[in-house]
The first five atom37 places (N, CA, C, CB, O) and aatype in JSON, in Angstrom:
{
  "aatype": [12, 3, 6, 16, 16, 0, 3, 19, 11, 1, 3, 9, 6, 10, 16, 1, 16, 1, 9, 15, 3, 16, 10, 6, 5, 10, 6, 2, 11, 13, 2, 19, 0, 5, 9, 9, 1, 3, 2, 14, 17, 15, 0, 10, 0, 10, 0, 19, 7, 0, 7, 19, 19, 10, 15, 7, 16, 1, 0, 3, 19, 11, 0, 0, 0, 0, 16, 19, 19, 0, 16, 11, 7, 0, 16, 7, 1, 19, 0, 7, 19, 10, 3, 3, 9, 19, 0, 5, 19, 19, 6, 7, 10, 8, 7, 0, 19, 6, 2, 1, 10, 3, 19, 10, 0, 7, 6, 19, 11, 1, 19, 9, 7, 19, 14, 0, 8, 7, 15, 1, 15, 19, 0, 7, 0, 15, 15, 16, 8, 19, 3, 19, 0, 16, 0, 10, 14, 7, 7, 0, 0, 1, 0, 3],
  "atom_mask": [
    [1, 1, 1, 1, 1],
    [1, 1, 1, 1, 1],
    [1, 1, 1, 1, 1],
    [1, 1, 1, 1, 1],
    [1, 1, 1, 1, 1],
    [1, 1, 1, 1, 1],
    [1, 1, 1, 1, 1],
    [1, 1, 1, 1, 1],
    [1, 1, 1, 1, 1],
    [1, 1, 1, 1, 1],
    [1, 1, 1, 1, 1],
    [1, 1, 1, 1, 1],
    [1, 1, 1, 1, 1],
    [1, 1, 1, 1, 1],
    [1, 1, 1, 1, 1],
    [1, 1, 1, 1, 1],
    [1, 1, 1, 1, 1],
    [1, 1, 1, 1, 1],
    [1, 1, 1, 1, 1],
    [1, 1, 1, 1, 1],
    [1, 1, 1, 1, 1],
    [1, 1, 1, 1, 1],
    [1, 1, 1, 1, 1],
    [1, 1, 1, 1, 1],
    [1, 1, 1, 1, 1],
    [1, 1, 1, 1, 1],
    [1, 1, 1, 1, 1],
    [1, 1, 1, 1, 1],
    [1, 1, 1, 1, 1],
    [1, 1, 1, 1, 1],
    [1, 1, 1, 1, 1],
    [1, 1, 1, 1, 1],
    [1, 1, 1, 1, 1],
    [1, 1, 1, 1, 1],
    [1, 1, 1, 1, 1],
    [1, 1, 1, 1, 1],
    [1, 1, 1, 1, 1],
    [1, 1, 1, 1, 1],
    [1, 1, 1, 1, 1],
    [1, 1, 1, 1, 1],
    [1, 1, 1, 1, 1],
    [1, 1, 1, 1, 1],
    [1, 1, 1, 1, 1],
    [1, 1, 1, 1, 1],
    [1, 1, 1, 1, 1],
    [1, 1, 1, 1, 1],
    [1, 1, 1, 1, 1],
    [1, 1, 1, 1, 1],
    [1, 1, 1, 0, 1],
    [1, 1, 1, 1, 1],
    [1, 1, 1, 0, 1],
    [1, 1, 1, 1, 1],
    [1, 1, 1, 1, 1],
    [1, 1, 1, 1, 1],
    [1, 1, 1, 1, 1],
    [1, 1, 1, 0, 1],
    [1, 1, 1, 1, 1],
    [1, 1, 1, 1, 1],
    [1, 1, 1, 1, 1],
    [1, 1, 1, 1, 1],
    [1, 1, 1, 1, 1],
    [1, 1, 1, 1, 1],
    [1, 1, 1, 1, 1],
    [1, 1, 1, 1, 1],
    [1, 1, 1, 1, 1],
    [1, 1, 1, 1, 1],
    [1, 1, 1, 1, 1],
    [1, 1, 1, 1, 1],
    [1, 1, 1, 1, 1],
    [1, 1, 1, 1, 1],
    [1, 1, 1, 1, 1],
    [1, 1, 1, 1, 1],
    [1, 1, 1, 0, 1],
    [1, 1, 1, 1, 1],
    [1, 1, 1, 1, 1],
    [1, 1, 1, 0, 1],
    [1, 1, 1, 1, 1],
    [1, 1, 1, 1, 1],
    [1, 1, 1, 1, 1],
    [1, 1, 1, 0, 1],
    [1, 1, 1, 1, 1],
    [1, 1, 1, 1, 1],
    [1, 1, 1, 1, 1],
    [1, 1, 1, 1, 1],
    [1, 1, 1, 1, 1],
    [1, 1, 1, 1, 1],
    [1, 1, 1, 1, 1],
    [1, 1, 1, 1, 1],
    [1, 1, 1, 1, 1],
    [1, 1, 1, 1, 1],
    [1, 1, 1, 1, 1],
    [1, 1, 1, 0, 1],
    [1, 1, 1, 1, 1],
    [1, 1, 1, 1, 1],
    [1, 1, 1, 0, 1],
    [1, 1, 1, 1, 1],
    [1, 1, 1, 1, 1],
    [1, 1, 1, 1, 1],
    [1, 1, 1, 1, 1],
    [1, 1, 1, 1, 1],
    [1, 1, 1, 1, 1],
    [1, 1, 1, 1, 1],
    [1, 1, 1, 1, 1],
    [1, 1, 1, 1, 1],
    [1, 1, 1, 1, 1],
    [1, 1, 1, 0, 1],
    [1, 1, 1, 1, 1],
    [1, 1, 1, 1, 1],
    [1, 1, 1, 1, 1],
    [1, 1, 1, 1, 1],
    [1, 1, 1, 1, 1],
    [1, 1, 1, 1, 1],
    [1, 1, 1, 0, 1],
    [1, 1, 1, 1, 1],
    [1, 1, 1, 1, 1],
    [1, 1, 1, 1, 1],
    [1, 1, 1, 1, 1],
    [1, 1, 1, 0, 1],
    [1, 1, 1, 1, 1],
    [1, 1, 1, 1, 1],
    [1, 1, 1, 1, 1],
    [1, 1, 1, 1, 1],
    [1, 1, 1, 1, 1],
    [1, 1, 1, 0, 1],
    [1, 1, 1, 1, 1],
    [1, 1, 1, 1, 1],
    [1, 1, 1, 1, 1],
    [1, 1, 1, 1, 1],
    [1, 1, 1, 1, 1],
    [1, 1, 1, 1, 1],
    [1, 1, 1, 1, 1],
    [1, 1, 1, 1, 1],
    [1, 1, 1, 1, 1],
    [1, 1, 1, 1, 1],
    [1, 1, 1, 1, 1],
    [1, 1, 1, 1, 1],
    [1, 1, 1, 1, 1],
    [1, 1, 1, 0, 1],
    [1, 1, 1, 0, 1],
    [1, 1, 1, 1, 1],
    [1, 1, 1, 1, 1],
    [1, 1, 1, 1, 1],
    [1, 1, 1, 1, 1],
    [1, 1, 1, 1, 1]
  ],
  "atom_positions": [
    [[119.19, 47.78, -40.13], [120.4, 47.67, -39.86], [121.46, 48.93, -40.5], [120.69, 46.3, -40.33], [121.66, 49.4, -41.62]],
    [[121.97, 49.18, -39.16], [123.05, 50.37, -39.48], [123.96, 49.85, -39.98], [123.61, 51.17, -38.43], [124.46, 48.88, -39.42]],
    [[124.54, 50.4, -41.41], [126.07, 50.24, -41.73], [126.78, 51.19, -41.55], [126.39, 49.93, -42.93], [126.31, 52.27, -41.92]],
    [[128.05, 51.19, -40.98], [128.88, 52.02, -40.97], [129.88, 52.37, -42.04], [129.32, 51.77, -40.06], [130.46, 51.33, -42.36]],
    [[130.3, 53.3, -42.66], [131.15, 53.47, -43.6], [132.12, 52.51, -44.04], [131.68, 54.4, -43.31], [132.24, 52.04, -45.17]],
    [[132.98, 52.2, -42.7], [134.06, 50.98, -42.94], [133.28, 49.79, -43.75], [134.7, 50.31, -41.34], [133.82, 49.22, -44.7]],
    [[131.79, 49.42, -43.26], [131.42, 48.51, -43.58], [131.09, 48.32, -44.87], [130.73, 48.31, -42.93], [131.02, 47.25, -45.47]],
    [[130.83, 49.76, -45.42], [130.72, 49.69, -46.98], [131.7, 49.71, -47.58], [130.09, 50.58, -47.57], [131.69, 49.21, -48.7]],
    [[132.96, 50.32, -47.02], [134.1, 50.42, -47.94], [134.72, 48.91, -47.84], [135.22, 51.67, -47.47], [135.68, 48.6, -48.54]],
    [[134.22, 48.14, -47.09], [134.96, 46.66, -47.05], [133.93, 45.99, -47.97], [135.14, 45.81, -45.35], [134.5, 45.34, -48.84]],
    [[132.85, 45.96, -48.04], [131.74, 45.56, -48.97], [132.41, 45.78, -50.47], [130.3, 46.56, -48.7], [132.58, 44.83, -51.24]],
    [[132.75, 47.08, -50.77], [132.96, 47.56, -51.74], [134.33, 47.04, -52.38], [132.81, 48.81, -51.49], [134.47, 46.73, -53.56]],
    [[135.26, 47.0, -51.44], [136.41, 46.07, -51.75], [136.45, 44.5, -52.13], [137.12, 46.13, -50.68], [137.04, 43.96, -53.07]],
    [[135.78, 44.02, -51.28], [135.59, 42.62, -51.34], [134.5, 42.25, -53.21], [134.56, 42.19, -49.52], [134.37, 41.17, -53.79]],
    [[134.03, 43.42, -53.56], [133.07, 43.32, -54.84], [134.24, 43.73, -55.82], [131.53, 44.47, -54.88], [134.42, 43.16, -56.89]],
    [[134.97, 44.69, -55.4], [136.52, 44.73, -56.34], [137.15, 43.32, -56.85], [137.83, 45.4, -55.33], [137.39, 42.96, -58.0]],
    [[137.34, 42.67, -55.62], [138.39, 41.78, -55.55], [137.45, 40.56, -56.16], [139.14, 41.6, -53.94], [138.16, 39.61, -56.48]],
    [[136.22, 40.35, -56.39], [135.49, 39.23, -56.94], [135.35, 39.49, -58.52], [134.03, 39.07, -56.2], [135.2, 38.51, -59.25]],
    [[135.41, 40.83, -59.09], [134.99, 41.44, -60.06], [136.47, 41.28, -60.93], [134.34, 42.92, -59.67], [136.52, 40.92, -62.1]],
    [[137.42, 41.56, -60.26], [138.69, 41.4, -60.59], [138.74, 39.89, -60.9], [139.65, 41.92, -59.5], [138.69, 39.53, -62.07]],
    [[138.83, 39.02, -59.92], [138.93, 37.56, -59.95], [138.21, 36.94, -61.65], [137.94, 36.95, -58.4], [138.68, 36.36, -62.63]],
    [[137.2, 37.36, -61.35], [135.7, 36.95, -62.55], [136.58, 37.62, -63.97], [133.56, 38.22, -62.1], [136.7, 36.98, -65.02]],
    [[137.04, 38.71, -63.79], [137.79, 39.09, -65.26], [138.77, 38.15, -65.57], [138.55, 40.52, -65.31], [138.71, 37.49, -66.6]],
    [[139.88, 38.03, -64.55], [140.95, 37.28, -64.66], [140.84, 36.06, -65.3], [141.42, 37.1, -63.56], [141.58, 35.72, -66.22]],
    [[139.76, 35.26, -64.75], [139.18, 34.18, -65.1], [138.59, 34.12, -66.54], [138.29, 33.96, -64.17], [138.77, 33.13, -67.25]],
    [[137.89, 35.18, -66.94], [137.22, 35.33, -68.45], [138.58, 35.06, -69.62], [136.45, 37.22, -68.65], [138.74, 34.29, -70.57]],
    [[139.42, 36.17, -68.96], [140.68, 36.35, -69.78], [141.43, 35.03, -69.85], [141.64, 37.47, -69.15], [141.96, 34.74, -70.92]],
    [[141.52, 34.16, -68.79], [142.07, 33.46, -69.22], [141.16, 32.18, -70.04], [142.87, 33.27, -68.25], [141.83, 31.21, -70.43]],
    [[140.08, 32.17, -70.23], [139.22, 31.14, -70.71], [139.3, 31.48, -72.37], [137.58, 31.23, -69.97], [139.43, 30.65, -73.26]],
    [[139.19, 33.02, -72.54], [139.47, 33.2, -74.1], [140.93, 33.87, -74.56], [138.27, 34.2, -74.69], [141.09, 34.79, -75.37]],
    [[141.78, 33.28, -73.95], [143.43, 32.92, -74.31], [143.29, 32.15, -75.32], [144.4, 32.13, -73.19], [142.99, 30.96, -75.2]],
    [[143.51, 32.79, -76.58], [143.18, 31.65, -77.62], [145.04, 31.41, -77.65], [142.12, 32.27, -79.47], [145.37, 30.27, -77.98]],
    [[145.87, 32.12, -77.43], [146.9, 31.34, -77.76], [147.11, 30.3, -76.5], [148.14, 32.27, -78.1], [147.57, 29.16, -76.64]],
    [[146.74, 30.83, -75.34], [146.97, 29.55, -74.25], [146.09, 28.36, -74.41], [146.7, 30.01, -72.73], [146.36, 27.3, -73.82]],
    [[144.86, 28.52, -75.33], [144.37, 27.38, -75.52], [144.9, 26.66, -76.57], [143.19, 27.48, -75.63], [144.64, 25.46, -76.62]],
    [[145.61, 27.19, -77.43], [145.83, 26.23, -78.57], [147.06, 25.68, -78.13], [145.91, 26.86, -80.07], [147.44, 24.64, -78.68]],
    [[147.95, 26.34, -76.96], [149.33, 25.35, -76.15], [149.03, 24.55, -75.59], [150.23, 25.81, -75.17], [149.76, 23.56, -75.48]],
    [[147.74, 24.64, -74.96], [146.8, 23.5, -73.99], [146.55, 22.26, -74.87], [145.12, 24.14, -73.49], [147.08, 21.2, -74.54]],
    [[145.61, 22.36, -76.2], [145.18, 21.92, -76.99], [145.75, 21.92, -78.54], [144.22, 22.32, -76.74], [145.03, 22.41, -79.41]],
    [[146.79, 21.47, -78.85], [147.41, 21.93, -80.27], [146.6, 21.0, -81.28], [149.25, 21.65, -80.41], [145.88, 21.53, -82.14]],
    [[146.72, 19.5, -81.17], [145.9, 18.69, -81.67], [144.4, 18.96, -82.02], [145.99, 17.82, -80.93], [144.03, 18.48, -83.09]],
    [[143.59, 19.58, -81.35], [141.99, 20.09, -81.31], [142.33, 21.46, -82.28], [141.21, 20.54, -79.39], [141.83, 21.59, -83.39]],
    [[142.94, 22.1, -81.88], [143.0, 23.66, -82.48], [143.56, 23.21, -83.99], [144.25, 24.93, -81.49], [143.0, 23.79, -84.92]],
    [[144.55, 22.28, -84.32], [144.59, 22.14, -86.04], [143.43, 21.39, -86.24], [145.96, 21.31, -86.8], [142.63, 21.64, -87.14]],
    [[143.36, 20.75, -85.69], [141.35, 19.85, -86.22], [140.41, 20.89, -86.57], [140.22, 18.88, -84.62], [139.81, 20.85, -87.64]],
    [[140.24, 21.8, -85.74], [139.83, 23.11, -85.79], [139.63, 24.02, -86.67], [140.35, 23.56, -85.28], [138.55, 24.54, -86.93]],
    [[140.9, 24.31, -87.26], [141.64, 24.96, -88.39], [141.29, 24.68, -89.45], [142.84, 24.8, -88.47], [140.67, 25.43, -90.19]],
    [[141.84, 22.88, -89.85], [141.19, 22.29, -90.99], [139.88, 22.54, -91.56], [141.16, 21.17, -90.77], [139.55, 22.99, -92.66]],
    [[139.22, 22.14, -90.55], [137.6, 22.03, -90.47], [136.96, 23.51, -90.83], [0.0, 0.0, 0.0], [135.92, 23.59, -91.49]],
    [[137.72, 24.76, -90.31], [137.17, 25.64, -90.79], [137.39, 26.23, -92.24], [137.31, 26.35, -89.96], [136.6, 26.97, -92.82]],
    [[138.66, 25.75, -92.76], [139.46, 25.88, -94.02], [138.49, 25.29, -95.06], [0.0, 0.0, 0.0], [138.2, 25.85, -96.12]],
    [[138.04, 24.21, -94.68], [137.14, 23.18, -95.27], [135.81, 24.19, -95.8], [136.68, 21.85, -94.0], [135.45, 24.61, -96.9]],
    [[135.4, 24.32, -94.65], [134.07, 25.31, -94.86], [134.16, 26.5, -95.15], [133.29, 25.48, -93.85], [133.11, 27.15, -95.12]],
    [[135.3, 27.12, -95.5], [135.49, 28.38, -96.05], [135.71, 27.91, -97.68], [136.82, 29.23, -95.25], [134.97, 28.34, -98.57]],
    [[136.57, 27.19, -97.88], [136.98, 26.91, -98.97], [135.24, 26.25, -100.0], [138.41, 25.75, -98.6], [134.94, 26.39, -101.18]],
    [[134.77, 25.82, -99.3], [132.64, 25.7, -99.83], [132.38, 26.85, -99.97], [0.0, 0.0, 0.0], [131.44, 26.84, -100.75]],
    [[132.67, 28.21, -99.63], [131.82, 28.75, -99.67], [132.3, 30.05, -101.06], [131.49, 29.05, -98.14], [131.76, 31.1, -101.39]],
    [[133.6, 29.29, -101.62], [133.85, 29.94, -102.82], [134.04, 31.77, -102.55], [132.5, 29.49, -103.86], [133.86, 32.74, -103.29]],
    [[134.32, 31.68, -101.67], [134.66, 33.64, -101.12], [135.97, 33.74, -101.57], [134.69, 34.18, -99.1], [136.4, 34.89, -101.69]],
    [[136.77, 32.71, -101.87], [138.01, 33.57, -102.45], [138.02, 33.72, -104.11], [139.5, 32.78, -101.99], [138.81, 34.33, -104.83]],
    [[136.98, 33.03, -104.4], [136.74, 33.48, -105.78], [135.88, 34.84, -106.11], [136.06, 32.36, -106.41], [136.13, 35.59, -107.05]],
    [[134.87, 35.0, -105.21], [134.16, 36.1, -105.07], [134.99, 37.63, -105.03], [133.4, 35.8, -103.85], [134.89, 38.72, -105.61]],
    [[135.74, 37.1, -104.13], [136.59, 38.02, -103.68], [137.51, 38.76, -104.93], [137.45, 37.29, -102.62], [137.71, 39.95, -105.16]],
    [[138.0, 37.45, -105.69], [139.09, 37.73, -106.85], [137.99, 38.69, -108.06], [139.85, 35.87, -107.65], [138.32, 39.73, -108.63]],
    [[136.91, 38.11, -108.16], [135.86, 38.82, -109.35], [135.58, 40.26, -108.81], [134.2, 37.92, -109.55], [135.42, 41.15, -109.65]],
    [[135.52, 40.56, -107.6], [135.34, 41.87, -106.73], [136.73, 42.67, -107.07], [135.15, 41.52, -104.92], [136.73, 43.9, -107.14]],
    [[137.69, 42.02, -107.23], [138.85, 42.84, -107.35], [139.03, 43.34, -108.77], [140.05, 42.09, -106.9], [139.31, 44.51, -109.0]],
    [[138.82, 42.27, -109.86], [138.91, 42.94, -111.1], [137.95, 43.9, -111.49], [138.94, 42.08, -112.01], [138.33, 44.78, -112.26]],
    [[136.71, 43.89, -111.08], [135.67, 44.41, -111.31], [136.39, 45.98, -110.71], [134.3, 43.6, -110.61], [136.42, 46.82, -111.6]],
    [[136.8, 46.33, -109.76], [137.45, 47.23, -109.02], [138.64, 47.93, -109.53], [137.74, 46.65, -107.95], [139.02, 49.05, -109.2]],
    [[139.3, 46.95, -110.55], [140.78, 47.58, -110.92], [141.08, 47.8, -112.1], [141.83, 46.86, -110.58], [142.18, 48.22, -112.47]],
    [[139.62, 47.38, -113.18], [139.38, 47.65, -114.31], [139.52, 49.19, -114.82], [138.24, 47.13, -114.45], [139.7, 49.24, -116.03]],
    [[139.48, 50.08, -114.36], [139.5, 51.25, -114.8], [141.12, 51.99, -114.4], [0.0, 0.0, 0.0], [141.55, 53.03, -114.92]],
    [[141.7, 51.33, -113.57], [142.97, 51.61, -113.29], [144.08, 50.75, -114.16], [143.11, 51.42, -111.84], [145.2, 51.23, -114.31]],
    [[143.82, 49.82, -114.58], [144.55, 48.88, -115.6], [145.27, 50.16, -116.53], [143.31, 47.69, -116.6], [146.5, 50.21, -116.38]],
    [[144.76, 51.08, -117.36], [145.24, 51.59, -118.09], [146.2, 53.11, -117.9], [0.0, 0.0, 0.0], [146.94, 53.75, -118.64]],
    [[145.83, 53.24, -116.8], [146.27, 54.62, -116.17], [147.64, 53.53, -115.57], [144.89, 55.64, -114.75], [148.68, 54.08, -115.94]],
    [[147.86, 52.69, -115.09], [148.81, 51.86, -114.31], [149.98, 51.51, -115.56], [147.94, 50.34, -113.57], [151.15, 51.78, -115.27]],
    [[149.78, 51.08, -116.61], [150.37, 50.81, -118.0], [150.95, 52.06, -118.5], [149.3, 50.28, -119.03], [152.09, 52.11, -118.96]],
    [[150.06, 53.22, -118.42], [150.79, 54.2, -118.96], [151.84, 54.87, -118.04], [0.0, 0.0, 0.0], [152.7, 55.57, -118.57]],
    [[151.83, 54.72, -116.86], [152.88, 55.15, -115.87], [153.68, 54.07, -116.0], [152.46, 55.43, -114.38], [154.82, 54.46, -116.29]],
    [[153.63, 52.95, -115.93], [154.69, 51.77, -116.18], [155.61, 51.91, -117.46], [153.89, 50.36, -116.35], [156.79, 51.59, -117.35]],
    [[155.11, 52.39, -118.71], [155.84, 52.79, -119.76], [156.44, 53.81, -119.28], [155.2, 53.03, -120.9], [157.65, 53.6, -119.15]],
    [[156.06, 54.98, -118.91], [156.79, 55.77, -118.78], [157.99, 55.71, -118.05], [156.22, 56.47, -118.53], [159.04, 56.28, -118.36]],
    [[157.81, 55.04, -117.1], [159.14, 54.68, -116.05], [160.16, 53.72, -116.68], [158.62, 53.87, -114.58], [161.37, 53.94, -116.66]],
    [[159.46, 52.39, -117.36], [160.46, 51.91, -118.39], [161.43, 52.94, -119.1], [159.69, 51.26, -119.46], [162.62, 53.0, -118.81]],
    [[160.78, 53.82, -120.14], [161.21, 54.52, -120.71], [162.28, 55.49, -120.2], [160.35, 54.88, -121.1], [163.29, 55.85, -120.79]],
    [[161.78, 55.89, -118.8], [163.2, 56.54, -118.44], [164.24, 55.9, -118.22], [163.22, 57.2, -117.44], [165.35, 56.4, -118.44]],
    [[164.01, 54.41, -117.65], [165.08, 53.5, -117.14], [165.83, 53.12, -118.0], [164.71, 52.44, -116.55], [166.94, 52.79, -117.57]],
    [[165.56, 52.95, -119.94], [166.17, 52.91, -120.58], [166.88, 53.86, -121.08], [165.78, 52.45, -121.03], [168.01, 53.62, -121.51]],
    [[166.3, 55.27, -121.1], [167.06, 56.24, -121.6], [168.2, 56.32, -120.7], [166.35, 57.49, -121.75], [169.23, 56.5, -121.36]],
    [[168.42, 56.25, -119.48], [169.15, 56.6, -118.71], [170.27, 55.33, -118.78], [0.0, 0.0, 0.0], [171.49, 55.43, -118.85]],
    [[169.68, 54.46, -118.75], [170.92, 53.23, -119.02], [171.31, 53.65, -120.64], [170.18, 51.18, -118.9], [172.5, 53.93, -120.83]],
    [[170.8, 53.69, -121.3], [171.43, 54.05, -122.8], [172.23, 55.28, -122.73], [170.27, 54.31, -123.98], [173.08, 55.15, -123.61]],
    [[172.38, 56.25, -122.2], [172.84, 57.68, -121.74], [174.46, 56.72, -120.81], [0.0, 0.0, 0.0], [175.58, 56.88, -121.28]],
    [[174.32, 56.13, -120.01], [175.13, 55.7, -119.18], [176.04, 54.81, -119.82], [174.51, 55.19, -118.18], [177.23, 54.91, -119.5]],
    [[175.72, 54.04, -120.59], [176.31, 52.8, -121.47], [177.15, 54.1, -122.49], [174.78, 51.46, -122.47], [178.38, 54.17, -122.46]],
    [[176.54, 54.82, -123.12], [176.95, 55.78, -124.23], [178.31, 56.36, -123.14], [175.47, 57.16, -124.82], [179.45, 55.94, -123.35]],
    [[178.09, 57.09, -122.28], [179.3, 57.72, -121.85], [180.67, 56.78, -121.64], [178.93, 58.4, -120.55], [181.82, 57.04, -121.99]],
    [[180.16, 55.6, -120.97], [181.13, 54.39, -120.59], [181.91, 54.12, -121.71], [180.4, 53.03, -120.16], [183.13, 54.1, -121.83]],
    [[180.81, 53.87, -122.73], [181.6, 53.64, -124.55], [182.67, 54.79, -124.77], [180.21, 53.93, -126.14], [183.73, 54.62, -125.37]],
    [[182.19, 56.17, -124.12], [183.21, 57.17, -124.95], [184.48, 57.23, -123.92], [182.47, 58.93, -125.26], [185.58, 57.66, -124.28]],
    [[184.25, 56.82, -122.8], [185.1, 56.92, -122.09], [186.08, 55.84, -122.18], [184.61, 57.11, -121.04], [187.22, 56.3, -122.28]],
    [[186.05, 54.42, -122.18], [186.72, 53.07, -122.86], [187.26, 53.66, -124.27], [185.46, 51.65, -123.15], [188.49, 53.65, -124.39]],
    [[186.5, 54.16, -125.31], [187.52, 54.62, -126.51], [188.44, 55.65, -126.55], [186.89, 54.94, -127.53], [189.48, 55.57, -127.21]],
    [[188.11, 56.69, -125.84], [189.3, 57.7, -125.33], [190.41, 57.06, -124.84], [0.0, 0.0, 0.0], [191.51, 57.52, -125.14]],
    [[190.32, 55.76, -123.9], [191.55, 55.38, -123.34], [191.85, 54.32, -124.21], [191.55, 55.01, -121.85], [192.64, 53.55, -123.66]],
    [[191.54, 53.95, -125.36], [192.18, 53.05, -126.09], [192.73, 53.46, -126.61], [191.8, 52.36, -126.66], [193.89, 53.05, -126.61]],
    [[192.29, 54.81, -127.65], [192.94, 55.87, -128.51], [194.51, 56.25, -127.84], [191.86, 57.3, -128.55], [195.62, 56.22, -128.37]],
    [[194.09, 56.62, -126.4], [195.45, 56.81, -125.85], [195.95, 55.96, -125.74], [195.68, 57.31, -124.86], [197.06, 56.24, -126.18]],
    [[195.97, 54.75, -125.37], [197.14, 53.92, -125.19], [197.34, 53.71, -126.6], [196.98, 52.58, -124.29], [198.55, 53.84, -126.76]],
    [[196.82, 53.47, -127.67], [197.23, 53.07, -128.9], [198.0, 54.23, -129.6], [196.05, 52.6, -129.68], [198.54, 53.84, -130.63]],
    [[198.19, 55.43, -129.36], [198.71, 56.6, -129.68], [197.97, 57.57, -130.53], [0.0, 0.0, 0.0], [198.67, 58.34, -131.18]],
    [[196.79, 57.67, -130.64], [196.06, 58.51, -131.66], [196.31, 59.59, -131.15], [194.62, 58.33, -131.93], [196.58, 59.73, -129.96]],
    [[196.23, 60.65, -132.12], [196.28, 62.32, -131.32], [195.28, 63.06, -130.69], [196.57, 63.34, -132.2], [194.67, 63.75, -131.51]],
    [[194.95, 63.18, -129.73], [193.57, 63.5, -129.23], [192.71, 64.72, -130.05], [193.76, 63.94, -127.68], [191.5, 64.87, -129.91]],
    [[193.64, 65.61, -131.0], [192.43, 66.59, -131.44], [191.72, 65.9, -132.9], [193.13, 68.35, -131.78], [190.79, 66.3, -133.6]],
    [[192.61, 64.71, -132.98], [191.73, 64.05, -134.42], [190.9, 62.7, -133.69], [0.0, 0.0, 0.0], [190.65, 61.68, -134.33]],
    [[190.58, 62.87, -132.45], [189.85, 61.55, -132.04], [188.31, 61.64, -132.13], [190.22, 61.16, -130.54], [187.74, 62.71, -132.32]],
    [[187.75, 60.61, -131.99], [186.19, 61.07, -132.29], [185.74, 59.86, -130.93], [185.38, 60.68, -134.43], [186.26, 58.91, -130.32]],
    [[184.36, 60.69, -130.97], [184.05, 59.9, -129.71], [182.87, 58.97, -130.51], [183.45, 60.96, -128.17], [182.36, 59.22, -131.6]],
    [[182.57, 57.58, -129.45], [181.91, 56.56, -130.24], [180.34, 57.33, -130.78], [181.7, 55.04, -129.17], [179.96, 56.87, -131.86]],
    [[179.58, 58.24, -130.27], [178.51, 58.8, -130.74], [178.75, 60.11, -131.91], [177.8, 59.2, -129.49], [177.79, 60.35, -132.63]],
    [[179.91, 60.85, -132.07], [180.3, 61.81, -133.09], [181.12, 61.3, -134.15], [0.0, 0.0, 0.0], [181.62, 60.17, -134.06]],
    [[181.31, 62.05, -135.17], [181.76, 62.01, -136.36], [183.09, 62.03, -136.35], [181.28, 62.91, -137.07], [183.59, 62.44, -135.31]],
    [[184.04, 61.58, -137.48], [185.3, 61.41, -137.06], [186.17, 61.9, -138.51], [185.52, 59.76, -136.48], [185.91, 61.19, -139.48]],
    [[186.88, 62.71, -138.69], [187.72, 62.48, -139.77], [189.1, 61.87, -139.81], [187.83, 63.51, -140.24], [189.87, 62.21, -140.71]],
    [[189.5, 60.92, -138.81], [190.56, 60.07, -138.44], [189.99, 59.08, -138.6], [191.17, 60.16, -137.25], [188.79, 58.95, -138.4]],
    [[190.96, 57.97, -139.1], [190.41, 56.48, -139.49], [191.74, 55.69, -138.77], [190.2, 56.14, -141.52], [192.91, 56.02, -138.95]],
    [[191.3, 54.62, -137.92], [192.58, 53.97, -137.12], [192.34, 52.71, -137.59], [192.67, 54.04, -135.38], [191.19, 52.32, -137.81]],
    [[193.45, 51.94, -137.79], [193.19, 50.61, -138.35], [193.99, 49.8, -137.4], [193.62, 50.41, -139.92], [195.2, 49.68, -137.25]],
    [[192.69, 49.14, -136.65], [193.03, 48.5, -135.63], [194.2, 47.04, -135.68], [191.71, 48.23, -135.16], [194.84, 46.61, -134.72]],
    [[194.19, 46.62, -136.79], [194.86, 45.61, -137.2], [196.83, 46.08, -136.6], [194.42, 45.47, -139.09], [197.61, 45.47, -135.88]],
    [[196.95, 47.28, -137.27], [198.5, 47.83, -136.85], [198.5, 48.24, -135.59], [199.09, 49.05, -137.67], [199.57, 48.65, -135.15]],
    [[197.37, 48.25, -134.76], [197.45, 48.58, -133.07], [197.87, 47.71, -132.25], [196.25, 48.85, -132.43], [198.27, 48.1, -131.16]],
    [[197.88, 46.14, -132.63], [198.14, 44.92, -131.74], [199.49, 45.58, -130.83], [198.54, 43.31, -132.79], [199.86, 46.75, -130.92]],
    [[199.92, 44.85, -130.22], [201.29, 44.9, -129.31], [202.29, 44.68, -130.26], [201.44, 43.76, -128.07], [202.23, 43.77, -131.08]],
    [[203.27, 45.55, -130.17], [204.76, 45.51, -130.88], [204.54, 46.34, -132.65], [0.0, 0.0, 0.0], [205.51, 46.53, -133.4]],
    [[203.06, 46.72, -133.03], [202.42, 47.44, -133.64], [202.54, 48.91, -133.47], [0.0, 0.0, 0.0], [202.61, 49.22, -132.28]],
    [[202.59, 49.79, -134.22], [202.03, 51.48, -134.27], [200.55, 51.63, -134.98], [203.21, 52.54, -135.32], [200.31, 51.18, -136.1]],
    [[199.91, 52.11, -134.43], [198.67, 52.4, -135.01], [198.71, 53.36, -135.89], [197.77, 52.7, -134.16], [199.49, 54.3, -135.78]],
    [[197.72, 53.2, -137.07], [198.1, 53.93, -138.11], [197.27, 54.92, -138.5], [198.32, 53.21, -139.05], [196.35, 54.32, -139.05]],
    [[197.01, 56.21, -138.57], [195.62, 56.76, -138.99], [195.9, 57.12, -140.46], [195.05, 58.14, -138.04], [196.99, 57.18, -141.03]],
    [[194.84, 57.32, -140.87], [194.52, 57.4, -142.37], [193.98, 58.57, -142.5], [193.61, 56.36, -142.96], [193.6, 58.96, -143.6]]
  ]
}
């Protein structure tokens, strides 16, 4: 039986078509999202069953124990780094609050009429004492 080139090409094309159709059918059979859409109650029952079976293996407890063992040495290093970070944050907040208080104290002194050369910052020492009771509205600030 002599086959011509055209016959061989036709056979190859038919084979390609059959393979493509078969692959498409397989993809449809193993399309999990489509299966779940087509059978939602069955999929839910299967998921619950798988959850029950997995919970019986206590794999979560084994994984937690392995995690504890793996991270034992890291705890000290992490604690040290966290301590440093917290110290830096507190230091920065302290500085910011101190600066803000200095600015507010300066504003209060300016409003009540304390001379700038004898004023003191919240953090520094001063030779000027301001009697706050006399700095109320209608009264003048008294420096001692």
